[in-house]
N, C-alpha and C positions, 0 to 999 in steps of 0.2 A: 534660075534665070541668069545669075552672074556667070555661071560656067558656060551656058549656051551663048550668051551675048558676046563673050570675048573668045569663044572657042578654046578655052583653056582645058588641057587634058587632065590636069591634076598630077599627083595627089595634092591635097590641100590641108593646111592647118590654119587656125585663126588665132590672132593675138590682139588683145585690146587692153587699154588702160583706162581706169576711171569709168566714165560713161561708156567709152569704147569697150571696156571689159564687161560691163553689164550687157551691152549689145552682143558681144561675142558669145557670152553664155546663153543668151536668148537664141542666137543663131545656131549654136550647137544642138539646142533642143529640136529645132525644126529641119536642120540640114544634115542628113546622114553622110553626105559626101565629104564633110569636114572630118578628117581623121583624128584630129586632136586639137587641143586648145591651150593657150596660155592666157590667164586672166589676172590682171594686175590692178589692185586697189579698187575693186568693183563694189558697188553697193548691193545690198540684199533686196531692198524694196524701195521704190521711188517715193512712195508716200512717207515712209519713215525718214528717208534722206532729206526730203524737202523740209520736214519738221525740224530735223537736226540743223540744217543750214539756216533756217529762219531764227531758231533759238540762238545760234552762234553769232549770226550777223546783226540781229536787232535786239537781242537780249530782252525781249518782252514776250509774255505769253501770247501766242497767236492762235492757239487751238480753236477759239471761237470763230476766227476768220478763215481758218484753213479750209473747212468744208465748203464755204461759199466760193472761195478763190479757186479751189481745185475743181469744183463742179463747173464753174464758168470756163476754166481752162479746158476741161474735157469736152465741153460743147463746142468751143471755138476750134480746137485741134482735132476733134472727132476721134478721141481715144479714151481709154480708161486708165487712170493713174494706177489702179490696182493690177492691171495686166502687165505692168512693167515691174516684174518681181523675179529677178534672177534666181533667188533662192528657191522659188517654186519651180522655175524652169529646170533647175539643176536636178530635180527629182527624176527627170526623164532623159538626162544626158548620160549616155553610156560610153561615149568616146573618152579616151584618156585626157585628163585635164590637170594642168599645173596651175595652182593658185598662189600668187605672190602678193604679200601685203606688208606694209611697214608697221612695226609695232607702236610707232608714235604718230600714226596718220591723224592729222588734225582735222581732216575734212570728211573722210569716210572711215569710221571706226573699224579697227582690226577685227572686232567681233563679227562684223558683216562678212568679212572674208572667211572667217571660221564657219559661219552659218552656211555660206555658199558651199564650202568644202564638205561640211557634214551632210548636206542635202544631195550631193552628187550621187547619182545611181551608178556611176562608173566604179568598177573594181580597181581600175588603174588610175589613181589620183594621188596628188601630192600637194601638201600645204607647206609653203616656204614663207615663214614670217621673218622679215629682215629687221634685225635688231638695230635700233637707232634711226630707222628710215621713216620719213613722213610721207605725205601724199605726193609731193612734187619731186622728191629726190631718191626714190627707190633705186633707179638705175645708177645714180652716182654712188650711193651707199653700197649697193651690191657690186658695182664695178665689173671687172672681167670675170669674176667668179659667177655672178648672176648671169652675165652674157653666156658663159659656157653652159650653165644649167639650162637656160632657155633654149639655146641652139641644140644642146644635147637631147633635150626632151623632144623637140620637134623632129630632129633627125632620126631619133630612135623610133618614134611612133608613126611618122609619115611614110616610112618605107616598110612597115610591118606587112608581111606577106609578099614582099618583093625583095628577097635576099640579094639578088644580083644588083640591085640599085642601092644597097645599104651604104656603100661608100660615097655615093653622090653627095656633094656639098649642098647645103641649103641654099636655094636661090629664090629670087622674087616670084617665080611662077609657082612655088610651093606655098607661099604665105598669102593668105587673104586677110587684108587689114579690115577690122570689124566695121569701120565707117563705110567701106565700100559695099559690104553686104547690106548694111542698114540703108544706104542711099539708093541702092538698086533694087530693093525688095519690091 
């Protein structure tokens, strides 16, 4: 729909961070026109992440309330919390994917990034764990080296099968930001 709505010819990559990374991974599962993805600090399962956040923010056991709260949320928003599971979606993702995660991420545990990576069906995948990076400073800690890795990944994979375009610089028509896919679905 996004591609037809805007008349974009492609090729396309997707990049997302945090919730956007989770959405990007879900989009890769269902949209074969996305040729590759970069997923930064994404959670593996929404249910698990909600429990983590509640424990961290309120420091009280909330498991007995979780079921009631989530069931009500599902009814109000007309969705299933368990359907938002990037690690499960990853099992069907065959496009090349670069997963980036900070090893000191205080919001989304680096183990979730590792699980997403391990579940990827793609044979062309890479996990980049940024030493000393948390959830909000992956780009800063990674700096130019990370920028080069991300742009190199996208440029390498977006032009696969199109050798005459290999030298084309990455531009905004090549990159679909994950929240755009999510909003226009």
